[in-house]
PyMOL CGO cylinders between C-alpha atoms (Angstrom):
from pymol import cmd
from pymol.cgo import CYLINDER

trace = [
    CYLINDER, 0.00, 0.00, 0.00, 1.31, 3.44, -0.96, 0.3, 1, 1, 1, 1, 1, 1,
    CYLINDER, 1.31, 3.44, -0.96, 1.26, 5.65, 2.16, 0.3, 1, 1, 1, 1, 1, 1,
    CYLINDER, 1.26, 5.65, 2.16, 3.07, 8.58, 0.60, 0.3, 1, 1, 1, 1, 1, 1,
    CYLINDER, 3.07, 8.58, 0.60, 1.49, 11.97, 1.23, 0.3, 1, 1, 1, 1, 1, 1,
    CYLINDER, 1.49, 11.97, 1.23, 0.87, 14.43, -1.57, 0.3, 1, 1, 1, 1, 1, 1,
    CYLINDER, 0.87, 14.43, -1.57, 1.92, 17.61, 0.24, 0.3, 1, 1, 1, 1, 1, 1,
    CYLINDER, 1.92, 17.61, 0.24, 1.02, 19.79, -2.73, 0.3, 1, 1, 1, 1, 1, 1,
    CYLINDER, 1.02, 19.79, -2.73, -2.55, 18.49, -2.72, 0.3, 1, 1, 1, 1, 1, 1,
    CYLINDER, -2.55, 18.49, -2.72, -2.78, 18.81, 1.07, 0.3, 1, 1, 1, 1, 1, 1,
    CYLINDER, -2.78, 18.81, 1.07, -1.59, 22.41, 0.86, 0.3, 1, 1, 1, 1, 1, 1,
    CYLINDER, -1.59, 22.41, 0.86, -4.16, 23.15, -1.84, 0.3, 1, 1, 1, 1, 1, 1,
    CYLINDER, -4.16, 23.15, -1.84, -6.95, 21.63, 0.26, 0.3, 1, 1, 1, 1, 1, 1,
    CYLINDER, -6.95, 21.63, 0.26, -5.89, 23.69, 3.28, 0.3, 1, 1, 1, 1, 1, 1,
    CYLINDER, -5.89, 23.69, 3.28, -5.80, 26.90, 1.24, 0.3, 1, 1, 1, 1, 1, 1,
    CYLINDER, -5.80, 26.90, 1.24, -9.22, 26.11, -0.19, 0.3, 1, 1, 1, 1, 1, 1,
    CYLINDER, -9.22, 26.11, -0.19, -10.85, 25.61, 3.23, 0.3, 1, 1, 1, 1, 1, 1,
    CYLINDER, -10.85, 25.61, 3.23, -11.34, 29.34, 3.75, 0.3, 1, 1, 1, 1, 1, 1,
    CYLINDER, -11.34, 29.34, 3.75, -13.48, 29.61, 0.61, 0.3, 1, 1, 1, 1, 1, 1,
    CYLINDER, -13.48, 29.61, 0.61, -15.31, 26.31, 0.20, 0.3, 1, 1, 1, 1, 1, 1,
    CYLINDER, -15.31, 26.31, 0.20, -18.23, 26.99, 2.55, 0.3, 1, 1, 1, 1, 1, 1,
    CYLINDER, -18.23, 26.99, 2.55, -19.07, 30.45, 1.14, 0.3, 1, 1, 1, 1, 1, 1,
    CYLINDER, -19.07, 30.45, 1.14, -18.83, 32.32, 4.45, 0.3, 1, 1, 1, 1, 1, 1,
    CYLINDER, -18.83, 32.32, 4.45, -15.86, 34.36, 3.25, 0.3, 1, 1, 1, 1, 1, 1,
    CYLINDER, -15.86, 34.36, 3.25, -17.87, 35.39, 0.17, 0.3, 1, 1, 1, 1, 1, 1,
    CYLINDER, -17.87, 35.39, 0.17, -20.73, 36.57, 2.37, 0.3, 1, 1, 1, 1, 1, 1,
    CYLINDER, -20.73, 36.57, 2.37, -18.33, 38.53, 4.57, 0.3, 1, 1, 1, 1, 1, 1,
    CYLINDER, -18.33, 38.53, 4.57, -16.56, 40.24, 1.65, 0.3, 1, 1, 1, 1, 1, 1,
    CYLINDER, -16.56, 40.24, 1.65, -19.92, 40.99, 0.02, 0.3, 1, 1, 1, 1, 1, 1,
    CYLINDER, -19.92, 40.99, 0.02, -21.17, 42.63, 3.22, 0.3, 1, 1, 1, 1, 1, 1,
    CYLINDER, -21.17, 42.63, 3.22, -17.99, 44.70, 3.50, 0.3, 1, 1, 1, 1, 1, 1,
    CYLINDER, -17.99, 44.70, 3.50, -18.39, 45.79, -0.13, 0.3, 1, 1, 1, 1, 1, 1,
    CYLINDER, -18.39, 45.79, -0.13, -21.95, 46.92, 0.65, 0.3, 1, 1, 1, 1, 1, 1,
    CYLINDER, -21.95, 46.92, 0.65, -20.95, 48.90, 3.75, 0.3, 1, 1, 1, 1, 1, 1,
    CYLINDER, -20.95, 48.90, 3.75, -17.96, 50.45, 1.98, 0.3, 1, 1, 1, 1, 1, 1,
    CYLINDER, -17.96, 50.45, 1.98, -19.95, 51.43, -1.11, 0.3, 1, 1, 1, 1, 1, 1,
    CYLINDER, -19.95, 51.43, -1.11, -22.83, 52.92, 0.89, 0.3, 1, 1, 1, 1, 1, 1,
    CYLINDER, -22.83, 52.92, 0.89, -20.38, 54.97, 2.95, 0.3, 1, 1, 1, 1, 1, 1,
    CYLINDER, -20.38, 54.97, 2.95, -18.47, 56.15, -0.11, 0.3, 1, 1, 1, 1, 1, 1,
    CYLINDER, -18.47, 56.15, -0.11, -21.71, 56.93, -2.00, 0.3, 1, 1, 1, 1, 1, 1,
    CYLINDER, -21.71, 56.93, -2.00, -22.82, 59.21, 0.83, 0.3, 1, 1, 1, 1, 1, 1,
    CYLINDER, -22.82, 59.21, 0.83, -19.43, 60.78, 1.48, 0.3, 1, 1, 1, 1, 1, 1,
    CYLINDER, -19.43, 60.78, 1.48, -18.88, 61.70, -2.20, 0.3, 1, 1, 1, 1, 1, 1,
    CYLINDER, -18.88, 61.70, -2.20, -22.45, 62.85, -2.80, 0.3, 1, 1, 1, 1, 1, 1,
    CYLINDER, -22.45, 62.85, -2.80, -23.41, 66.52, -2.79, 0.3, 1, 1, 1, 1, 1, 1,
    CYLINDER, -23.41, 66.52, -2.79, -25.15, 66.12, 0.56, 0.3, 1, 1, 1, 1, 1, 1,
    CYLINDER, -25.15, 66.12, 0.56, -22.20, 64.25, 2.03, 0.3, 1, 1, 1, 1, 1, 1,
    CYLINDER, -22.20, 64.25, 2.03, -19.60, 66.74, 0.87, 0.3, 1, 1, 1, 1, 1, 1,
    CYLINDER, -19.60, 66.74, 0.87, -21.75, 69.64, 2.12, 0.3, 1, 1, 1, 1, 1, 1,
    CYLINDER, -21.75, 69.64, 2.12, -22.18, 67.99, 5.51, 0.3, 1, 1, 1, 1, 1, 1,
    CYLINDER, -22.18, 67.99, 5.51, -18.47, 67.24, 5.77, 0.3, 1, 1, 1, 1, 1, 1,
    CYLINDER, -18.47, 67.24, 5.77, -17.48, 70.80, 4.83, 0.3, 1, 1, 1, 1, 1, 1,
    CYLINDER, -17.48, 70.80, 4.83, -19.87, 72.30, 7.38, 0.3, 1, 1, 1, 1, 1, 1,
    CYLINDER, -19.87, 72.30, 7.38, -18.72, 69.86, 10.06, 0.3, 1, 1, 1, 1, 1, 1,
    CYLINDER, -18.72, 69.86, 10.06, -15.08, 70.79, 9.43, 0.3, 1, 1, 1, 1, 1, 1,
    CYLINDER, -15.08, 70.79, 9.43, -15.88, 74.47, 9.71, 0.3, 1, 1, 1, 1, 1, 1,
    CYLINDER, -15.88, 74.47, 9.71, -17.94, 74.13, 12.90, 0.3, 1, 1, 1, 1, 1, 1,
    CYLINDER, -17.94, 74.13, 12.90, -16.13, 71.29, 14.71, 0.3, 1, 1, 1, 1, 1, 1,
    CYLINDER, -16.13, 71.29, 14.71, -12.92, 70.38, 12.92, 0.3, 1, 1, 1, 1, 1, 1,
    CYLINDER, -12.92, 70.38, 12.92, -11.35, 68.26, 15.69, 0.3, 1, 1, 1, 1, 1, 1,
    CYLINDER, -11.35, 68.26, 15.69, -14.55, 66.39, 16.54, 0.3, 1, 1, 1, 1, 1, 1,
    CYLINDER, -14.55, 66.39, 16.54, -15.20, 65.69, 12.86, 0.3, 1, 1, 1, 1, 1, 1,
    CYLINDER, -15.20, 65.69, 12.86, -11.74, 64.25, 12.27, 0.3, 1, 1, 1, 1, 1, 1,
    CYLINDER, -11.74, 64.25, 12.27, -11.97, 62.12, 15.42, 0.3, 1, 1, 1, 1, 1, 1,
    CYLINDER, -11.97, 62.12, 15.42, -15.39, 60.88, 14.31, 0.3, 1, 1, 1, 1, 1, 1,
    CYLINDER, -15.39, 60.88, 14.31, -14.04, 59.94, 10.88, 0.3, 1, 1, 1, 1, 1, 1,
    CYLINDER, -14.04, 59.94, 10.88, -11.16, 58.07, 12.48, 0.3, 1, 1, 1, 1, 1, 1,
    CYLINDER, -11.16, 58.07, 12.48, -13.65, 56.32, 14.75, 0.3, 1, 1, 1, 1, 1, 1,
    CYLINDER, -13.65, 56.32, 14.75, -15.81, 55.28, 11.80, 0.3, 1, 1, 1, 1, 1, 1,
    CYLINDER, -15.81, 55.28, 11.80, -12.78, 53.89, 9.99, 0.3, 1, 1, 1, 1, 1, 1,
    CYLINDER, -12.78, 53.89, 9.99, -11.71, 52.07, 13.15, 0.3, 1, 1, 1, 1, 1, 1,
    CYLINDER, -11.71, 52.07, 13.15, -15.18, 50.56, 13.55, 0.3, 1, 1, 1, 1, 1, 1,
    CYLINDER, -15.18, 50.56, 13.55, -15.03, 49.29, 9.97, 0.3, 1, 1, 1, 1, 1, 1,
    CYLINDER, -15.03, 49.29, 9.97, -11.70, 47.57, 10.69, 0.3, 1, 1, 1, 1, 1, 1,
    CYLINDER, -11.70, 47.57, 10.69, -13.09, 46.08, 13.92, 0.3, 1, 1, 1, 1, 1, 1,
    CYLINDER, -13.09, 46.08, 13.92, -16.17, 44.78, 12.12, 0.3, 1, 1, 1, 1, 1, 1,
    CYLINDER, -16.17, 44.78, 12.12, -13.97, 43.20, 9.45, 0.3, 1, 1, 1, 1, 1, 1,
    CYLINDER, -13.97, 43.20, 9.45, -11.79, 41.41, 12.01, 0.3, 1, 1, 1, 1, 1, 1,
    CYLINDER, -11.79, 41.41, 12.01, -14.77, 40.63, 14.24, 0.3, 1, 1, 1, 1, 1, 1,
    CYLINDER, -14.77, 40.63, 14.24, -16.61, 38.97, 11.38, 0.3, 1, 1, 1, 1, 1, 1,
    CYLINDER, -16.61, 38.97, 11.38, -13.54, 36.82, 10.73, 0.3, 1, 1, 1, 1, 1, 1,
    CYLINDER, -13.54, 36.82, 10.73, -13.62, 35.65, 14.35, 0.3, 1, 1, 1, 1, 1, 1,
    CYLINDER, -13.62, 35.65, 14.35, -17.34, 34.95, 14.05, 0.3, 1, 1, 1, 1, 1, 1,
    CYLINDER, -17.34, 34.95, 14.05, -16.77, 32.91, 10.91, 0.3, 1, 1, 1, 1, 1, 1,
    CYLINDER, -16.77, 32.91, 10.91, -14.00, 30.96, 12.66, 0.3, 1, 1, 1, 1, 1, 1,
    CYLINDER, -14.00, 30.96, 12.66, -16.35, 30.17, 15.55, 0.3, 1, 1, 1, 1, 1, 1,
    CYLINDER, -16.35, 30.17, 15.55, -19.17, 29.03, 13.24, 0.3, 1, 1, 1, 1, 1, 1,
    CYLINDER, -19.17, 29.03, 13.24, -16.76, 26.79, 11.39, 0.3, 1, 1, 1, 1, 1, 1,
    CYLINDER, -16.76, 26.79, 11.39, -15.26, 25.37, 14.56, 0.3, 1, 1, 1, 1, 1, 1,
    CYLINDER, -15.26, 25.37, 14.56, -18.60, 24.62, 16.23, 0.3, 1, 1, 1, 1, 1, 1,
    CYLINDER, -18.60, 24.62, 16.23, -20.69, 23.60, 13.23, 0.3, 1, 1, 1, 1, 1, 1,
    CYLINDER, -20.69, 23.60, 13.23, -19.02, 23.20, 9.85, 0.3, 1, 1, 1, 1, 1, 1,
    CYLINDER, -19.02, 23.20, 9.85, -15.64, 21.80, 10.90, 0.3, 1, 1, 1, 1, 1, 1,
    CYLINDER, -15.64, 21.80, 10.90, -16.76, 20.03, 14.05, 0.3, 1, 1, 1, 1, 1, 1,
    CYLINDER, -16.76, 20.03, 14.05, -16.02, 16.59, 12.63, 0.3, 1, 1, 1, 1, 1, 1,
    CYLINDER, -16.02, 16.59, 12.63, -12.64, 17.60, 11.19, 0.3, 1, 1, 1, 1, 1, 1,
    CYLINDER, -12.64, 17.60, 11.19, -10.96, 18.59, 14.43, 0.3, 1, 1, 1, 1, 1, 1,
    CYLINDER, -10.96, 18.59, 14.43, -9.00, 21.79, 14.94, 0.3, 1, 1, 1, 1, 1, 1,
    CYLINDER, -9.00, 21.79, 14.94, -8.07, 23.29, 11.58, 0.3, 1, 1, 1, 1, 1, 1,
    CYLINDER, -8.07, 23.29, 11.58, -6.16, 26.53, 11.11, 0.3, 1, 1, 1, 1, 1, 1,
    CYLINDER, -6.16, 26.53, 11.11, -6.14, 27.84, 7.52, 0.3, 1, 1, 1, 1, 1, 1,
    CYLINDER, -6.14, 27.84, 7.52, -2.83, 28.99, 6.09, 0.3, 1, 1, 1, 1, 1, 1,
    CYLINDER, -2.83, 28.99, 6.09, -2.07, 32.70, 6.48, 0.3, 1, 1, 1, 1, 1, 1,
    CYLINDER, -2.07, 32.70, 6.48, -2.07, 32.98, 2.68, 0.3, 1, 1, 1, 1, 1, 1,
    CYLINDER, -2.07, 32.98, 2.68, -4.54, 31.15, 0.47, 0.3, 1, 1, 1, 1, 1, 1,
    CYLINDER, -4.54, 31.15, 0.47, -3.94, 32.83, -2.88, 0.3, 1, 1, 1, 1, 1, 1,
    CYLINDER, -3.94, 32.83, -2.88, -0.82, 32.57, -5.02, 0.3, 1, 1, 1, 1, 1, 1,
    CYLINDER, -0.82, 32.57, -5.02, 1.19, 35.85, -5.15, 0.3, 1, 1, 1, 1, 1, 1,
    CYLINDER, 1.19, 35.85, -5.15, 0.90, 35.98, -8.93, 0.3, 1, 1, 1, 1, 1, 1,
    CYLINDER, 0.90, 35.98, -8.93, -2.86, 36.54, -8.59, 0.3, 1, 1, 1, 1, 1, 1,
    CYLINDER, -2.86, 36.54, -8.59, -2.38, 39.84, -6.73, 0.3, 1, 1, 1, 1, 1, 1,
    CYLINDER, -2.38, 39.84, -6.73, 0.42, 40.89, -9.09, 0.3, 1, 1, 1, 1, 1, 1,
    CYLINDER, 0.42, 40.89, -9.09, -1.81, 40.21, -12.10, 0.3, 1, 1, 1, 1, 1, 1,
    CYLINDER, -1.81, 40.21, -12.10, -4.72, 42.14, -10.57, 0.3, 1, 1, 1, 1, 1, 1,
    CYLINDER, -4.72, 42.14, -10.57, -2.44, 45.12, -9.85, 0.3, 1, 1, 1, 1, 1, 1,
    CYLINDER, -2.44, 45.12, -9.85, -1.04, 45.01, -13.39, 0.3, 1, 1, 1, 1, 1, 1,
    CYLINDER, -1.04, 45.01, -13.39, -4.54, 44.92, -14.92, 0.3, 1, 1, 1, 1, 1, 1,
    CYLINDER, -4.54, 44.92, -14.92, -5.58, 47.84, -12.72, 0.3, 1, 1, 1, 1, 1, 1,
    CYLINDER, -5.58, 47.84, -12.72, -2.61, 49.95, -13.86, 0.3, 1, 1, 1, 1, 1, 1,
    CYLINDER, -2.61, 49.95, -13.86, -3.10, 49.06, -17.53, 0.3, 1, 1, 1, 1, 1, 1,
    CYLINDER, -3.10, 49.06, -17.53, -6.80, 49.94, -17.41, 0.3, 1, 1, 1, 1, 1, 1,
    CYLINDER, -6.80, 49.94, -17.41, -6.04, 53.20, -15.63, 0.3, 1, 1, 1, 1, 1, 1,
    CYLINDER, -6.04, 53.20, -15.63, -3.46, 54.24, -18.23, 0.3, 1, 1, 1, 1, 1, 1,
    CYLINDER, -3.46, 54.24, -18.23, -5.65, 53.16, -21.17, 0.3, 1, 1, 1, 1, 1, 1,
    CYLINDER, -5.65, 53.16, -21.17, -8.69, 54.89, -19.74, 0.3, 1, 1, 1, 1, 1, 1,
    CYLINDER, -8.69, 54.89, -19.74, -6.78, 58.08, -19.01, 0.3, 1, 1, 1, 1, 1, 1,
    CYLINDER, -6.78, 58.08, -19.01, -5.48, 58.07, -22.58, 0.3, 1, 1, 1, 1, 1, 1,
    CYLINDER, -5.48, 58.07, -22.58, -9.04, 57.69, -23.93, 0.3, 1, 1, 1, 1, 1, 1,
    CYLINDER, -9.04, 57.69, -23.93, -10.37, 60.42, -21.63, 0.3, 1, 1, 1, 1, 1, 1,
    CYLINDER, -10.37, 60.42, -21.63, -7.58, 62.86, -22.47, 0.3, 1, 1, 1, 1, 1, 1,
    CYLINDER, -7.58, 62.86, -22.47, -8.01, 62.32, -26.20, 0.3, 1, 1, 1, 1, 1, 1,
    CYLINDER, -8.01, 62.32, -26.20, -11.68, 63.13, -25.84, 0.3, 1, 1, 1, 1, 1, 1,
    CYLINDER, -11.68, 63.13, -25.84, -11.11, 66.09, -23.54, 0.3, 1, 1, 1, 1, 1, 1,
    CYLINDER, -11.11, 66.09, -23.54, -10.73, 66.28, -19.79, 0.3, 1, 1, 1, 1, 1, 1,
    CYLINDER, -10.73, 66.28, -19.79, -13.78, 65.10, -17.84, 0.3, 1, 1, 1, 1, 1, 1,
    CYLINDER, -13.78, 65.10, -17.84, -13.41, 64.73, -14.10, 0.3, 1, 1, 1, 1, 1, 1,
    CYLINDER, -13.41, 64.73, -14.10, -16.38, 62.40, -13.63, 0.3, 1, 1, 1, 1, 1, 1,
    CYLINDER, -16.38, 62.40, -13.63, -15.08, 60.05, -16.33, 0.3, 1, 1, 1, 1, 1, 1,
    CYLINDER, -15.08, 60.05, -16.33, -11.67, 59.86, -14.67, 0.3, 1, 1, 1, 1, 1, 1,
    CYLINDER, -11.67, 59.86, -14.67, -13.27, 59.12, -11.31, 0.3, 1, 1, 1, 1, 1, 1,
    CYLINDER, -13.27, 59.12, -11.31, -15.52, 56.47, -12.85, 0.3, 1, 1, 1, 1, 1, 1,
    CYLINDER, -15.52, 56.47, -12.85, -12.42, 54.95, -14.41, 0.3, 1, 1, 1, 1, 1, 1,
    CYLINDER, -12.42, 54.95, -14.41, -10.88, 54.53, -10.96, 0.3, 1, 1, 1, 1, 1, 1,
    CYLINDER, -10.88, 54.53, -10.96, -13.92, 52.63, -9.72, 0.3, 1, 1, 1, 1, 1, 1,
    CYLINDER, -13.92, 52.63, -9.72, -14.34, 50.55, -12.89, 0.3, 1, 1, 1, 1, 1, 1,
    CYLINDER, -14.34, 50.55, -12.89, -10.66, 49.56, -12.91, 0.3, 1, 1, 1, 1, 1, 1,
    CYLINDER, -10.66, 49.56, -12.91, -10.89, 48.55, -9.25, 0.3, 1, 1, 1, 1, 1, 1,
    CYLINDER, -10.89, 48.55, -9.25, -13.89, 46.33, -10.00, 0.3, 1, 1, 1, 1, 1, 1,
    CYLINDER, -13.89, 46.33, -10.00, -12.21, 44.74, -13.02, 0.3, 1, 1, 1, 1, 1, 1,
    CYLINDER, -12.21, 44.74, -13.02, -9.06, 44.09, -10.98, 0.3, 1, 1, 1, 1, 1, 1,
    CYLINDER, -9.06, 44.09, -10.98, -11.24, 42.43, -8.34, 0.3, 1, 1, 1, 1, 1, 1,
    CYLINDER, -11.24, 42.43, -8.34, -12.72, 40.24, -11.06, 0.3, 1, 1, 1, 1, 1, 1,
    CYLINDER, -12.72, 40.24, -11.06, -9.22, 39.27, -12.22, 0.3, 1, 1, 1, 1, 1, 1,
    CYLINDER, -9.22, 39.27, -12.22, -8.37, 38.39, -8.62, 0.3, 1, 1, 1, 1, 1, 1,
    CYLINDER, -8.37, 38.39, -8.62, -11.34, 36.03, -8.38, 0.3, 1, 1, 1, 1, 1, 1,
    CYLINDER, -11.34, 36.03, -8.38, -10.49, 34.47, -11.72, 0.3, 1, 1, 1, 1, 1, 1,
    CYLINDER, -10.49, 34.47, -11.72, -6.97, 33.86, -10.45, 0.3, 1, 1, 1, 1, 1, 1,
    CYLINDER, -6.97, 33.86, -10.45, -8.32, 32.45, -7.19, 0.3, 1, 1, 1, 1, 1, 1,
    CYLINDER, -8.32, 32.45, -7.19, -10.61, 30.10, -9.07, 0.3, 1, 1, 1, 1, 1, 1,
    CYLINDER, -10.61, 30.10, -9.07, -7.70, 28.83, -11.14, 0.3, 1, 1, 1, 1, 1, 1,
    CYLINDER, -7.70, 28.83, -11.14, -5.21, 28.69, -8.27, 0.3, 1, 1, 1, 1, 1, 1,
    CYLINDER, -5.21, 28.69, -8.27, -7.57, 27.04, -5.77, 0.3, 1, 1, 1, 1, 1, 1,
    CYLINDER, -7.57, 27.04, -5.77, -9.47, 24.96, -8.36, 0.3, 1, 1, 1, 1, 1, 1,
    CYLINDER, -9.47, 24.96, -8.36, -12.76, 26.48, -7.24, 0.3, 1, 1, 1, 1, 1, 1,
    CYLINDER, -12.76, 26.48, -7.24, -14.87, 26.60, -10.38, 0.3, 1, 1, 1, 1, 1, 1,
    CYLINDER, -14.87, 26.60, -10.38, -17.55, 28.86, -8.92, 0.3, 1, 1, 1, 1, 1, 1,
    CYLINDER, -17.55, 28.86, -8.92, -15.04, 31.73, -8.76, 0.3, 1, 1, 1, 1, 1, 1,
    CYLINDER, -15.04, 31.73, -8.76, -14.65, 31.71, -12.54, 0.3, 1, 1, 1, 1, 1, 1,
    CYLINDER, -14.65, 31.71, -12.54, -18.17, 33.11, -13.25, 0.3, 1, 1, 1, 1, 1, 1,
    CYLINDER, -18.17, 33.11, -13.25, -17.81, 35.34, -10.17, 0.3, 1, 1, 1, 1, 1, 1,
    CYLINDER, -17.81, 35.34, -10.17, -14.70, 36.94, -11.66, 0.3, 1, 1, 1, 1, 1, 1,
    CYLINDER, -14.70, 36.94, -11.66, -16.12, 37.17, -15.19, 0.3, 1, 1, 1, 1, 1, 1,
    CYLINDER, -16.12, 37.17, -15.19, -19.54, 38.58, -14.27, 0.3, 1, 1, 1, 1, 1, 1,
    CYLINDER, -19.54, 38.58, -14.27, -18.25, 40.93, -11.56, 0.3, 1, 1, 1, 1, 1, 1,
    CYLINDER, -18.25, 40.93, -11.56, -15.36, 42.16, -13.69, 0.3, 1, 1, 1, 1, 1, 1,
    CYLINDER, -15.36, 42.16, -13.69, -17.45, 42.77, -16.81, 0.3, 1, 1, 1, 1, 1, 1,
    CYLINDER, -17.45, 42.77, -16.81, -20.23, 44.56, -14.94, 0.3, 1, 1, 1, 1, 1, 1,
    CYLINDER, -20.23, 44.56, -14.94, -17.64, 46.69, -13.16, 0.3, 1, 1, 1, 1, 1, 1,
    CYLINDER, -17.64, 46.69, -13.16, -16.12, 47.64, -16.51, 0.3, 1, 1, 1, 1, 1, 1,
    CYLINDER, -16.12, 47.64, -16.51, -19.54, 48.75, -17.76, 0.3, 1, 1, 1, 1, 1, 1,
    CYLINDER, -19.54, 48.75, -17.76, -19.63, 51.38, -15.00, 0.3, 1, 1, 1, 1, 1, 1,
    CYLINDER, -19.63, 51.38, -15.00, -17.05, 53.41, -16.90, 0.3, 1, 1, 1, 1, 1, 1,
    CYLINDER, -17.05, 53.41, -16.90, -19.40, 53.84, -19.87, 0.3, 1, 1, 1, 1, 1, 1,
    CYLINDER, -19.40, 53.84, -19.87, -22.49, 54.79, -17.84, 0.3, 1, 1, 1, 1, 1, 1,
    CYLINDER, -22.49, 54.79, -17.84, -22.73, 58.54, -17.14, 0.3, 1, 1, 1, 1, 1, 1,
    CYLINDER, -22.73, 58.54, -17.14, -22.99, 58.25, -13.37, 0.3, 1, 1, 1, 1, 1, 1,
    CYLINDER, -22.99, 58.25, -13.37, -21.77, 60.62, -10.70, 0.3, 1, 1, 1, 1, 1, 1,
    CYLINDER, -21.77, 60.62, -10.70, -18.81, 59.50, -8.61, 0.3, 1, 1, 1, 1, 1, 1,
    CYLINDER, -18.81, 59.50, -8.61, -21.03, 58.64, -5.65, 0.3, 1, 1, 1, 1, 1, 1,
    CYLINDER, -21.03, 58.64, -5.65, -23.43, 56.70, -7.87, 0.3, 1, 1, 1, 1, 1, 1,
    CYLINDER, -23.43, 56.70, -7.87, -20.54, 54.75, -9.37, 0.3, 1, 1, 1, 1, 1, 1,
    CYLINDER, -20.54, 54.75, -9.37, -19.46, 53.70, -5.87, 0.3, 1, 1, 1, 1, 1, 1,
    CYLINDER, -19.46, 53.70, -5.87, -22.98, 52.54, -5.18, 0.3, 1, 1, 1, 1, 1, 1,
    CYLINDER, -22.98, 52.54, -5.18, -23.03, 50.63, -8.48, 0.3, 1, 1, 1, 1, 1, 1,
    CYLINDER, -23.03, 50.63, -8.48, -19.75, 48.89, -7.64, 0.3, 1, 1, 1, 1, 1, 1,
    CYLINDER, -19.75, 48.89, -7.64, -21.12, 47.86, -4.26, 0.3, 1, 1, 1, 1, 1, 1,
    CYLINDER, -21.12, 47.86, -4.26, -24.36, 46.53, -5.73, 0.3, 1, 1, 1, 1, 1, 1,
    CYLINDER, -24.36, 46.53, -5.73, -22.47, 44.51, -8.35, 0.3, 1, 1, 1, 1, 1, 1,
    CYLINDER, -22.47, 44.51, -8.35, -20.00, 42.81, -6.04, 0.3, 1, 1, 1, 1, 1, 1,
    CYLINDER, -20.00, 42.81, -6.04, -22.39, 42.41, -3.12, 0.3, 1, 1, 1, 1, 1, 1,
    CYLINDER, -22.39, 42.41, -3.12, -24.89, 40.65, -5.38, 0.3, 1, 1, 1, 1, 1, 1,
    CYLINDER, -24.89, 40.65, -5.38, -22.32, 38.44, -7.11, 0.3, 1, 1, 1, 1, 1, 1,
    CYLINDER, -22.32, 38.44, -7.11, -20.65, 37.40, -3.83, 0.3, 1, 1, 1, 1, 1, 1,
    CYLINDER, -20.65, 37.40, -3.83, -23.99, 36.90, -2.08, 0.3, 1, 1, 1, 1, 1, 1,
    CYLINDER, -23.99, 36.90, -2.08, -25.08, 34.47, -4.78, 0.3, 1, 1, 1, 1, 1, 1,
    CYLINDER, -25.08, 34.47, -4.78, -21.71, 32.70, -4.70, 0.3, 1, 1, 1, 1, 1, 1,
    CYLINDER, -21.71, 32.70, -4.70, -21.68, 32.50, -0.89, 0.3, 1, 1, 1, 1, 1, 1,
    CYLINDER, -21.68, 32.50, -0.89, -25.23, 31.20, -0.54, 0.3, 1, 1, 1, 1, 1, 1,
    CYLINDER, -25.23, 31.20, -0.54, -24.62, 28.62, -3.26, 0.3, 1, 1, 1, 1, 1, 1,
    CYLINDER, -24.62, 28.62, -3.26, -21.46, 27.35, -1.58, 0.3, 1, 1, 1, 1, 1, 1,
    CYLINDER, -21.46, 27.35, -1.58, -23.06, 27.37, 1.88, 0.3, 1, 1, 1, 1, 1, 1,
    CYLINDER, -23.06, 27.37, 1.88, -26.02, 25.37, 0.61, 0.3, 1, 1, 1, 1, 1, 1,
    CYLINDER, -26.02, 25.37, 0.61, -23.69, 22.79, -0.92, 0.3, 1, 1, 1, 1, 1, 1,
    CYLINDER, -23.69, 22.79, -0.92, -21.76, 22.59, 2.34, 0.3, 1, 1, 1, 1, 1, 1,
    CYLINDER, -21.76, 22.59, 2.34, -24.93, 22.01, 4.37, 0.3, 1, 1, 1, 1, 1, 1,
    CYLINDER, -24.93, 22.01, 4.37, -26.15, 19.33, 1.94, 0.3, 1, 1, 1, 1, 1, 1,
    CYLINDER, -26.15, 19.33, 1.94, -22.78, 17.64, 2.16, 0.3, 1, 1, 1, 1, 1, 1,
    CYLINDER, -22.78, 17.64, 2.16, -22.94, 17.68, 5.97, 0.3, 1, 1, 1, 1, 1, 1,
    CYLINDER, -22.94, 17.68, 5.97, -26.47, 16.29, 5.89, 0.3, 1, 1, 1, 1, 1, 1,
    CYLINDER, -26.47, 16.29, 5.89, -25.41, 13.41, 3.62, 0.3, 1, 1, 1, 1, 1, 1,
    CYLINDER, -25.41, 13.41, 3.62, -22.49, 12.58, 5.93, 0.3, 1, 1, 1, 1, 1, 1,
    CYLINDER, -22.49, 12.58, 5.93, -24.63, 12.67, 9.07, 0.3, 1, 1, 1, 1, 1, 1,
    CYLINDER, -24.63, 12.67, 9.07, -27.45, 10.64, 7.56, 0.3, 1, 1, 1, 1, 1, 1,
    CYLINDER, -27.45, 10.64, 7.56, -25.49, 8.50, 5.13, 0.3, 1, 1, 1, 1, 1, 1,
]
cmd.load_cgo(trace, "trace")
């Protein structure tokens, strides 16, 4: 009997654990929604007016409040990770024993590729905008669209690297819809909202699909 261990396959399985059940997708989707709603308000006419007035009336308090809001966002992000870990430990991974995912799950080339795509899109878009005349809203939309496309490239790379097929349509659909934002005449705040709606929806569908498969798999094991 061949008892040799395939360490490459074991490493891949460990890296994939953080994404198989869909909870990470739901978390990232929720963070996208919160971030986009905040940015949509902050960059809207009402938000900018409120911020300007607050700075004039109470500069120190306003800056402290902004730092507090940012800190709360970071705490929620890390807190949700701890919540996910607890759910996995007590429910999803209960039969597997104590499992600690690797500190990195995605190959470095995925992030490098996403950054390269972002820079290329930015330079190409700026060239197109400048040839057609300077338009501030178009340049700002380009920033958001390029970010969304780079996110799509990241998920495509994750799907290939981790062999998770569901991330392939996630990357394609999310990336393409994000790219469309550049061609829609939206205000900067509206573009942020559009980016949040796109990625929240795509990741919500992906997360619920994966979570349902995980629960069905657990049910078959427990009643098999």
